[in-house]
C-alpha positions in Angstrom: 202.2 -11.5 -78.1 199.9 -14.0 -79.9 203.0 -16.0 -80.9 204.3 -16.1 -77.4 200.9 -17.1 -76.1 200.8 -19.9 -78.6 204.2 -21.1 -77.6 203.2 -21.0 -73.9 200.1 -23.0 -74.7 202.1 -25.6 -76.6 204.6 -25.9 -73.8 201.9 -26.3 -71.3 200.1 -28.9 -73.4 203.3 -30.9 -73.9 204.0 -30.8 -70.2 200.6 -32.1 -69.3 200.8 -34.8 -71.9 204.3 -35.8 -70.8 203.1 -35.9 -67.2 200.2 -38.2 -68.0 202.4 -40.5 -69.9 204.9 -40.5 -67.0 202.2 -41.4 -64.5 201.0 -44.2 -66.7 204.4 -45.7 -67.1 205.2 -45.1 -63.5 202.5 -47.5 -62.5 204.0 -50.4 -64.5 207.6 -49.5 -63.4 206.5 -49.6 -59.7 204.7 -52.9 -60.3 207.3 -54.6 -62.4 210.4 -52.7 -61.2 212.2 -55.6 -59.5 211.8 -57.9 -62.5 213.0 -55.2 -64.9 215.9 -54.4 -62.7 217.0 -58.1 -62.7 216.7 -58.3 -66.5 218.8 -55.2 -67.0 221.5 -56.5 -64.6 221.6 -59.8 -66.5 221.7 -58.1 -69.9 224.6 -55.8 -69.2 227.9 -57.3 -70.4 229.8 -56.2 -67.3 231.2 -57.7 -64.2 228.5 -57.9 -61.5 230.3 -55.4 -59.3 230.6 -52.9 -62.2 226.9 -53.4 -63.0 225.9 -52.7 -59.5 228.0 -49.6 -59.3 226.6 -48.2 -62.6 223.0 -48.9 -61.7 223.5 -47.4 -58.2 225.0 -44.3 -59.8 222.0 -44.1 -62.2 219.5 -44.4 -59.4 221.4 -41.8 -57.3 221.5 -39.4 -60.2 217.9 -39.7 -61.0 216.8 -39.2 -57.4 219.2 -36.4 -56.8 218.1 -34.5 -60.0 214.4 -34.8 -59.3 215.0 -33.9 -55.6 216.9 -30.8 -56.7 214.2 -29.7 -59.2 211.4 -30.1 -56.6 213.4 -28.3 -53.9 214.2 -25.4 -56.2 210.5 -25.2 -57.2 209.4 -25.0 -53.5 212.0 -22.3 -52.8 210.9 -20.3 -55.8 207.3 -20.6 -54.7 208.2 -19.5 -51.1 210.1 -16.5 -52.4 207.2 -15.6 -54.7 204.6 -15.9 -51.9 206.9 -13.8 -49.7 207.2 -10.9 -52.1 203.5 -10.9 -52.8 202.9 -10.7 -49.0 205.4 -7.9 -48.5 203.9 -5.9 -51.3 200.4 -6.4 -49.9 199.1 -8.2 -53.0 196.1 -10.5 -53.0 196.4 -14.2 -52.2 200.1 -14.6 -51.6 199.7 -18.3 -50.6 197.9 -19.0 -53.9 200.5 -17.1 -55.9 203.3 -18.9 -54.2 201.7 -22.3 -54.8 201.2 -21.5 -58.5 204.8 -20.4 -58.8 206.1 -23.5 -57.1 204.0 -25.7 -59.5 204.9 -23.7 -62.6 208.6 -23.7 -61.7 208.6 -27.3 -62.8 208.1 -26.0 -66.3 211.3 -25.3 -68.2 212.3 -21.8 -69.5 209.4 -19.7 -68.3 208.4 -21.4 -65.0 207.3 -19.1 -62.2 207.6 -16.0 -64.5 204.2 -17.1 -65.9 202.7 -15.7 -62.6 204.8 -12.8 -61.5 205.5 -11.2 -64.9 201.8 -10.6 -65.9 201.0 -9.3 -62.4 204.0 -7.0 -62.4 202.9 -5.6 -65.8 199.4 -5.2 -64.5 200.7 -3.2 -61.5 202.6 -0.9 -63.9 199.6 -0.3 -66.1 197.3 0.1 -63.1 199.4 2.9 -61.7 201.2 1.0 -58.9 204.6 1.7 -60.5 206.7 1.1 -57.4 205.2 -2.2 -56.6 205.5 -3.3 -60.3 209.1 -2.4 -60.5 209.9 -4.1 -57.1 208.1 -7.3 -58.3 209.9 -7.3 -61.6 213.3 -6.7 -60.0 212.7 -9.3 -57.3 211.3 -11.8 -59.8 214.3 -11.3 -62.2 217.2 -11.2 -59.8 215.9 -13.3 -56.9 213.3 -15.8 -58.0 214.7 -16.2 -61.5 218.3 -16.5 -60.5 217.6 -18.8 -57.6 217.1 -21.6 -60.1 220.6 -21.0 -61.7 222.4 -20.8 -58.3 220.5 -23.3 -56.2 219.9 -26.1 -58.7 223.6 -27.0 -59.3 224.3 -26.9 -55.5 221.3 -29.0 -54.5 221.7 -31.5 -57.4 225.4 -31.7 -56.9 225.1 -32.5 -53.2 222.5 -35.2 -53.9 224.5 -36.9 -56.7 227.9 -36.2 -55.2 229.2 -34.0 -58.1 230.8 -30.6 -58.0 228.2 -27.8 -58.6 230.1 -26.5 -61.6 229.9 -29.9 -63.2 226.2 -30.0 -62.6 225.8 -26.5 -64.1 227.8 -27.3 -67.2 226.0 -30.7 -67.6 222.6 -28.9 -67.3 223.5 -26.3 -69.8 224.8 -28.9 -72.2 221.7 -31.0 -71.7 219.5 -28.1 -72.5 221.5 -27.4 -75.7 221.4 -31.0 -76.8 218.0 -32.2 -75.6 215.9 -29.1 -75.0 213.8 -28.9 -71.9 214.5 -32.5 -71.0 218.2 -31.6 -70.6 217.4 -30.5 -67.0 217.3 -34.2 -66.1 219.3 -35.8 -68.9 222.3 -33.5 -68.6 223.3 -34.3 -65.0 222.3 -37.9 -65.5 224.7 -38.3 -68.5 227.5 -36.6 -66.5 227.0 -38.8 -63.5 227.1 -42.0 -65.7 230.2 -40.7 -67.5 232.0 -40.0 -64.2 231.0 -43.5 -62.8 232.3 -45.2 -66.0 235.5 -43.2 -65.8 236.1 -44.2 -62.2 235.4 -47.8 -63.0 238.0 -47.6 -65.9 240.6 -46.0 -63.7 240.0 -48.6 -61.0 240.3 -51.5 -63.3 243.4 -50.0 -65.0 245.0 -49.6 -61.6 244.2 -53.3 -60.7 245.7 -54.5 -64.0 248.9 -52.5 -63.4 249.1 -53.8 -59.9 249.0 -57.4 -61.1 252.0 -56.9 -63.5 
């Protein structure tokens, strides 16, 4: 338990530190975004139409991935608050808000809220409520991420849900927690480059 508590503390600290760095960089990206965008376009050794297509795909993938993560977090928070309310537990709105926020954390996420409370209910004698909360958290709140994220992200970035799922799992295996974003992003860029290659090849064959 001490080892797990240490790991949770380290993950939380890393998340907070990464969030602060992200907010710091976000200020400069918003301020100098147009200039950086123009420099990147000029630096890419591609035809202007291909450059625009790749950058548009990159923007769409980033927005879609982040949108999917936020929507899944809100859904998990709503499900958590609902089960707390149905079981008659204290502060369901607060619990739902905490689960929505912690759902942004990889691996553990909302389980940081409902698992300790379910264990407390079991120890305190509310066995039925504890079992219901554990079952609901495992098979509804926990699996909502696995089922909804590929669908929501896939619709946003115009990719099949199974491709998003495979890309996310591959990203997690290759990049760790950041794979939630990097995996679908790499897949979207690969598919865009593949479409550009097929289109250019078809144009060359048509000219012959």
